[in-house]
C-alpha positions in Angstrom: -18.7 36.8 -9.4 -15.5 36.8 -11.5 -13.7 33.8 -12.8 -11.5 31.9 -10.3 -7.8 32.7 -10.5 -5.6 30.7 -12.8 -2.2 29.4 -11.7 0.8 31.6 -12.4 2.0 31.7 -16.0 5.3 30.2 -15.1 3.6 27.1 -13.5 1.4 26.7 -16.6 4.5 26.9 -18.8 6.3 24.3 -16.7 3.2 22.0 -17.0 3.1 22.5 -20.8 6.8 21.6 -20.9 6.2 18.4 -18.9 3.2 17.6 -21.2 5.4 18.0 -24.3 8.1 15.7 -22.8 5.5 13.1 -21.8 4.1 13.1 -25.4 7.7 12.9 -26.6 8.3 9.9 -24.4 5.3 8.1 -25.8 6.4 8.8 -29.3 9.9 7.6 -28.5 8.5 4.3 -27.4 5.9 3.7 -30.1 7.8 5.0 -33.2 10.9 3.1 -32.1 8.8 -0.1 -32.1 6.9 0.5 -35.3 10.1 1.6 -37.2 12.2 -1.3 -35.9 11.9 -3.1 -39.3 13.6 -0.2 -41.1 16.2 0.2 -38.4 16.9 -3.5 -38.5 17.3 -3.4 -42.3 19.5 -0.3 -42.3 21.9 -1.7 -39.6 21.8 -5.3 -40.6 20.4 -6.7 -37.4 18.7 -10.1 -37.2 15.0 -10.4 -36.4 15.5 -12.3 -33.1 18.3 -10.2 -31.8 16.7 -6.9 -32.7 13.5 -7.9 -30.8 15.5 -7.2 -27.6 15.8 -3.5 -28.6 12.0 -3.2 -27.8 12.2 -5.4 -24.8 15.1 -3.3 -23.2 13.3 0.0 -23.8 10.0 -1.3 -22.2 11.9 -2.8 -19.3 13.6 0.5 -18.6 10.3 2.4 -18.9 8.3 0.2 -16.5 11.0 -0.2 -13.8 11.3 3.6 -13.2 7.6 4.5 -13.1 6.9 3.7 -9.5 9.9 5.7 -8.4 10.0 8.7 -10.8 7.9 11.1 -8.7 10.0 10.3 -5.6 13.2 11.2 -7.4 11.5 14.3 -8.9 10.5 15.6 -5.4 14.0 14.7 -4.0 16.0 16.4 -6.8 13.3 19.0 -7.7 11.0 18.7 -10.7 13.1 21.3 -12.6 16.4 19.5 -12.1 15.1 15.9 -12.5 13.2 16.7 -15.7 16.2 18.4 -17.2 18.5 15.4 -16.5 16.0 12.9 -18.0 15.3 14.9 -21.1 19.0 15.6 -21.8 19.7 11.8 -21.5 16.9 11.1 -24.0 18.2 13.7 -26.5 21.8 12.6 -26.2 21.0 9.0 -26.8 18.6 9.9 -29.7 21.4 11.9 -31.4 23.8 9.0 -31.0 21.7 5.9 -31.8 21.8 6.0 -35.7 25.6 5.9 -35.6 25.8 2.8 -33.4 26.2 -0.5 -35.3 26.7 -2.8 -32.4 23.4 -4.6 -31.4 24.4 -5.0 -27.8 25.2 -1.3 -27.4 21.9 -0.3 -29.1 20.0 -2.5 -26.7 21.8 -1.0 -23.7 21.3 2.6 -25.0 17.6 2.0 -25.6 17.3 0.6 -22.1 18.8 3.8 -20.6 16.6 5.9 -22.9 13.5 3.9 -21.7 14.4 4.6 -18.1 14.6 8.3 -18.8 11.4 8.4 -20.9 9.5 6.3 -18.4 10.3 8.9 -15.7 8.6 11.7 -17.6 5.0 10.6 -17.8 4.4 10.3 -14.1 5.6 13.9 -13.7 2.6 15.1 -15.8 0.1 13.5 -13.5 1.8 14.7 -10.4 2.1 18.3 -11.6 -1.5 18.4 -12.9 -2.8 17.3 -9.4 -0.4 19.7 -7.6 -0.5 22.8 -9.7 -4.0 23.0 -11.1 -6.9 24.2 -9.0 -10.1 22.1 -9.0 -11.9 24.4 -11.4 -9.5 23.5 -14.3 -8.0 20.3 -13.0 -10.1 18.2 -15.4 -8.4 19.9 -18.3 -5.0 18.8 -16.9 -6.3 15.3 -16.6 -7.4 15.5 -20.3 -3.8 16.3 -21.2 -2.7 13.2 -19.3 -5.4 11.1 -21.0 -3.7 12.0 -24.3 -0.7 9.8 -23.3 -3.1 6.8 -23.8 -5.2 8.1 -26.7 -3.3 10.6 -28.8 0.4 9.5 -28.5 0.1 5.8 -29.6 -2.0 6.8 -32.6 -0.1 9.8 -33.9 3.1 7.7 -33.6 1.8 5.5 -36.5 1.5 8.5 -38.8 4.9 9.8 -37.8 6.5 6.4 -38.4 5.1 6.4 -41.9 6.4 9.9 -42.6 9.9 9.0 -41.5 10.2 5.6 -43.2 8.1 6.1 -46.4 7.7 9.8 -47.1 11.0 11.3 -46.0 12.7 7.9 -46.3 15.2 8.6 -43.5 15.0 5.9 -40.8 17.3 8.0 -38.5 14.4 10.4 -37.9 12.8 7.6 -35.9 15.3 8.6 -33.2 16.0 12.2 -34.1 12.4 13.3 -34.1 12.4 13.8 -30.3 15.4 16.2 -30.2 13.6 19.5 -31.0 10.8 18.5 -28.5 13.4 17.9 -25.9 14.8 21.4 -26.1 11.4 23.0 -26.1 10.4 21.0 -23.0 13.6 21.8 -21.1 13.2 25.6 -21.9 9.6 25.7 -20.7 10.3 23.7 -17.5 13.5 25.6 -16.6 11.7 28.9 -17.0 8.5 27.9 -15.3 9.3 25.4 -12.5 10.6 26.9 -9.2 14.2 26.4 -8.2 14.4 24.0 -5.2 17.3 22.6 -3.3 18.0 18.8 -3.4 16.5 17.1 -0.4 19.3 14.8 0.5 17.7 13.7 3.7 15.1 11.8 1.8 17.7 9.2 0.8 17.8 7.9 4.3 14.0 7.3 4.2 13.8 5.3 0.9 12.7 1.7 0.6 15.9 0.7 -1.2 15.6 -3.0 -0.6 12.1 -2.9 -2.0 13.2 -0.8 -5.0 15.9 -3.4 -5.8 13.4 -6.2 -5.7 10.9 -4.3 -7.7 13.3 -3.2 -10.4 14.6 -6.7 -11.1 11.1 -8.2 -10.8 9.5 -5.8 -13.3 12.4 -6.2 -15.7 12.0 -10.0 -15.7 8.3 -9.7 -16.2 8.8 -7.4 -19.2 11.2 -9.9 -20.7 8.6 -12.6 -20.3 5.7 -10.6 -21.7 7.6 -9.3 -24.7 9.6 -12.4 -25.6 7.1 -15.0 -24.5 5.3 -15.6 -27.8 8.6 -15.7 -29.8 10.2 -18.2 -27.4 7.0 -20.3 -26.9 6.2 -19.3 -23.3 6.6 -22.2 -20.8 8.4 -24.3 -23.4 11.3 -21.8 -22.9 13.4 -22.0 -19.7 14.2 -18.3 -19.9 10.5 -17.3 -20.1 9.5 -19.7 -17.3 12.2 -18.5 -15.0 11.5 -14.9 -15.8 7.8 -15.3 -15.0 8.4 -17.2 -11.8 11.2 -15.1 -10.4 9.7 -11.8 -11.7 6.4 -12.5 -10.1 8.0 -13.5 -6.8 10.3 -10.5 -6.7 7.5 -8.1 -7.6 5.3 -9.6 -4.8 8.2 -9.1 -2.3 8.5 -5.5 -3.5 4.8 -4.8 -2.9 5.0 -6.4 0.6 7.9 -4.2 1.5 6.1 -1.1 0.2 3.0 -2.0 2.3 4.9 -2.1 5.5 7.6 0.6 4.9 6.9 3.9 6.7 7.9 6.0 3.6 7.1 3.9 0.6 7.6 5.0 -3.0 4.0 4.2 -3.8 1.2 3.9 -1.2 -0.7 0.6 -1.9 -3.1 1.5 0.9 -4.7 4.0 -1.6 -6.1 1.0 -3.5 -8.3 0.3 -0.5 -10.5 3.3 -1.6 -13.3 2.0 -3.8 -12.7 4.2 -6.8 -9.0 3.7 -6.8 -9.1 -0.1 -6.4 -11.8 -0.6 -9.0 -10.3 2.2 -11.2 -6.9 0.5 -11.3 -8.4 -2.8 -12.4 -10.6 -1.0 -15.0 -7.7 1.1 -16.3 -5.4 -2.0 -16.8 -8.2 -3.9 -18.7 -9.1 -0.7 -20.7 -5.6 -0.4 -22.0 -5.8 -4.0 -23.2 -9.1 -3.2 -25.0 -7.4 -0.2 -26.6 -5.3 -2.6 -28.7 -8.5 -3.0 -30.8 -8.0 0.5 -32.2 -4.3 0.2 -33.3 -2.8 -3.2 -33.2 -5.6 -5.2 -34.8 -6.2 -2.9 -37.9 -2.4 -2.6 -38.3 -1.8 -6.3 -38.1 -4.6 -7.1 -40.6 -3.7 -4.4 -43.2 0.0 -5.3 -43.0 -0.4 -9.1 -43.3 -3.5 -9.4 -45.6 -3.4 -6.2 -47.7 0.4 -5.6 -47.7 0.0 -2.1 -46.4 3.0 -0.1 -45.3 2.8 1.9 -42.0 2.1 5.1 -44.0 -0.9 3.6 -45.7 -2.4 2.5 -42.3 -1.7 5.8 -40.6 -4.9 7.5 -41.8 -6.8 5.2 -39.5 -4.6 6.2 -36.6 -5.2 9.9 -37.4 -8.9 9.4 -37.2 -8.4 8.6 -33.5 -5.5 10.8 -32.8 -6.5 14.2 -34.1 -9.9 14.5 -32.4 -8.1 13.9 -29.0 -6.7 17.4 -29.3 -10.2 18.7 -28.4 -12.3 15.8 -27.3 -10.5 15.4 -24.0 -11.4 19.0 -23.0 -14.9 18.6 -24.3 -15.4 15.6 -22.0 -13.8 17.7 -19.1 -16.3 20.5 -19.8 -19.1 18.0 -19.8 -18.0 16.6 -16.4 -18.1 20.1 -14.9 -21.9 20.0 -15.3 -23.7 19.3 -12.1 -26.3 17.1 -13.8 -23.6 14.8 -15.4 -22.6 11.6 -13.6 -19.0 10.7 -14.6 -19.9 7.0 -14.2 -22.5 7.3 -16.9 -20.1 9.1 -19.2 -17.5 6.4 -18.6 -20.1 3.7 -19.3 -21.2 5.3 -22.5 -17.5 5.5 -23.6 -17.1 1.8 -22.9 -20.3 0.9 -24.8 -19.1 3.0 -27.7 -15.7 1.1 -27.7 -17.6 -2.2 -27.4 -19.8 -1.4 -30.4 -16.7 -0.5 -32.4 -15.2 -3.9 -31.5 -18.3 -5.8 -32.5 -18.4 -4.0 -35.8 -14.8 -4.9 -36.3 -15.7 -8.5 -35.6 -17.4 -8.5 -39.0 -14.1 -8.3 -40.7 -13.4 -10.3 -43.9 -10.3 -10.8 -46.0 -11.6 -8.3 -48.5 -11.6 -5.4 -46.0 -9.2 -2.5 -46.6 -8.6 0.8 -44.9 -12.1 2.2 -45.7 -14.0 -0.6 -44.0 -12.4 0.4 -40.7 -13.6 4.0 -40.8 -16.7 3.5 -38.6 -14.8 1.5 -36.0 -12.1 4.2 -35.7 -14.6 7.0 -35.4 -16.3 5.2 -32.6 -13.0 4.6 -30.9 -12.1 8.2 -31.2 -15.3 9.2 -29.4 -15.3 6.4 -26.8 -11.7 6.6 -25.7 -11.6 10.1 -24.2 -15.0 9.6 -22.6 -13.7 6.5 -20.8 -10.2 7.8 -19.8 -11.0 11.3 -18.7 -14.1 10.1 -16.7 -12.0 7.4 -15.1 -9.2 9.8 -14.1 -11.8 12.1 -12.6 -13.4 9.4 -10.6 -10.1 8.2 -9.3 -8.3 11.5 -8.6 -11.3 13.0 -6.8 -10.6 10.7 -3.9 -6.9 11.6 -3.8 -5.6 14.3 -1.5 -3.0 16.8 -3.0 -0.1 15.3 -0.9 -1.0 11.8 -2.2 -0.6 12.9 -5.8 2.9 11.5 -6.2 1.9 8.1 -4.8 -1.2 7.9 -7.1 0.9 9.0 -10.1 3.4 6.1 -9.5 0.5 3.6 -9.3 -1.5 4.8 -12.3 1.6 5.0 -14.5 2.9 1.6 -13.6 -0.5 0.2 -14.5 -0.4 2.2 -17.8 2.8 0.5 -18.9 1.8 -2.9 -17.5 -1.6 -2.8 -19.2 0.1 -2.0 -22.6 2.5 -4.9 -22.1 -0.3 -7.3 -21.1 -2.3 -6.1 -24.1 0.5 -6.7 -26.6 1.3 -10.1 -25.1 -2.4 -11.2 -25.1 -2.9 -10.1 -28.8 0.2 -11.9 -29.9 -0.7 -15.1 -28.1 -4.3 -15.1 -29.3 -3.2 -14.5 -32.9 -0.9 -17.5 -32.7 -3.4 -19.8 -30.9 -6.5 -18.9 -32.8 -4.6 -18.8 -36.0 -3.4 -22.4 -35.5 -7.0 -23.5 -34.7 -8.5 -21.8 -37.7 -5.8 -23.1 -40.0 -6.4 -26.7 -38.8 -10.2 -26.1 -39.4 -9.7 -24.7 -42.9 -7.4 -27.6 -43.8 -10.0 -30.0 -42.5 -12.7 -28.4 -44.6 -10.4 -28.3 -47.6 -9.6 -32.0 -47.4 -13.3 -33.0 -47.3 -14.1 -30.6 -50.1 -11.2 -31.0 -52.4 -13.4 -31.9 -55.4 -15.1 -28.5 -55.2 -12.0 -26.4 -54.8 -10.2 -24.8 -57.8 -6.9 -26.4 -58.7 -4.2 -24.4 -56.7 -0.6 -25.1 -56.1 0.4 -25.6 -52.5 2.0 -22.2 -52.1 -1.2 -20.4 -53.3 -3.4 -22.6 -51.0 -1.1 -21.9 -48.0 -1.3 -18.2 -48.7 -5.1 -18.3 -48.8 -5.2 -20.3 -45.5 -2.9 -17.9 -43.8 -5.0 -14.9 -44.8 -8.2 -16.5 -43.8 -6.9 -17.8 -40.5 -5.5 -14.4 -39.6 -8.8 -12.7 -40.5 -10.8 -15.1 -38.4 -8.4 -14.7 -35.5 -8.6 -10.9 -35.6 -12.4 -11.2 -35.7 -12.2 -13.4 -32.5 -10.1 -10.9 -30.7 -12.5 -8.1 -31.7 -15.3 -10.1 -30.1 -13.3 -10.8 -27.0 -12.4 -7.1 -26.5 -16.0 -6.0 -27.3 -17.3 -8.4 -24.6 -14.6 -7.2 -22.1 -15.5 -3.5 -22.7 -19.2 -4.3 -22.0 -18.3 -6.4 -18.9 -16.5 -3.4 -17.5 -19.7 -1.3 -17.6 -21.3 -2.7 -14.4 -18.0 -2.4 -12.6 -17.8 1.3 -13.6 -21.4 1.9 -12.5 -20.6 0.3 -9.1 -17.9 3.0 -8.4 -18.6 5.6 -5.8 -20.4 8.6 -7.3 -18.4 11.8 -7.3 -20.3 15.1 -7.8 -19.1 17.5 -10.4 -16.5 20.0 -9.3 -17.3 23.7 -9.3 -17.8 25.2 -12.7 -14.8 27.0 -14.2 -17.0 30.1 -14.3 -19.1 31.0 -11.3 -22.2 33.1 -11.5 
């Protein structure tokens, strides 16, 4: 028999355009965060005030994710995508010329909303447009939003800030991608009329509750460590009110006849377990980027460019490994749960190797851990998406996309907050322990001035704290394995080539 038919060229072009814009949205987020030090220095912003630039962007990104596919269906993918990308490009062009901190925060919030709307479109279009015999390759593209984009962003940040030495490119980098994405989508996506009747059906009360609730939780998770969590009235109120409003939103979605996201989908075993695993997996992924970056920056005085080689070790293989995993999952003798478990085990081993870190480590000592992460991450994410999407019907794709992308942003926020909190708490504990040992062994220590001794303590306590977090993430990755194996088995789809 011949090969199954592929989707029309125009549809594939539109999907490519949405993929480019989704990658661009990820870069806009990550590069903006990593390059904030240079932006702050160039514009003269304070450390505390400029931290709200990141918070506002992330708040905008998460509050739109449950609703993006609804608006895309209502306005048409072609029209909605164009609007969002033009907003991103316009703000990117303007930002380097804005010297008022409040205005920068507001513009990044709007840009976060527009960027957050793009990634859900990729999942929705992959499920809708791609037939079963190539759908896994579309899911591999989506997986790159979690594996490729965060890592290549580190290299790009180093290029703009150290090699090219132009901090404005932190914002301007997305502009060419915006126009390429718009051209592809406007050529490939079908023209559809706006469905105004859908506005009468929307859960607008729930949306209002959810938007405010998610924004408050983002403030709490991103500013909590800086403001000392429950010792801050702002953080306490944000957590309590944000949690309450988000709960009310979920209740209204459950009972509403036409919800933005269908929570009832989580009652299916693979979707319920998969959602939990995905959120925790994104936290574990912090071991591949945040931990090495924090260590090399604080202990070895690396700039972003010097650390970027470690990120490239993970990022570049993702261009092919996702599709390699997809091809593997098409084999009838392959169980996606086993592939998923092997991926988790590989990531866990990488974390346990990283737990052997010492203050003398430099970039070369992280090589093995990064290679293992590069192999394990696509095995885990692509397998997970296959197990979850296989129990989703085509008309449920927009609902699933809203859920999975909200979890994607939430998992990243939780991971960043957890790492920051653990570094502070474990660092304080290790510092106290080191001081205690030093006070009882003072006669054996070389004579050092207080500044030198403090520097040594800071380096050692950070190293020990990062080792602790590596161990924690390694254990977490291994604990997820039995949960993965308990998911419902899904047989491999038909091979791309039939005999």
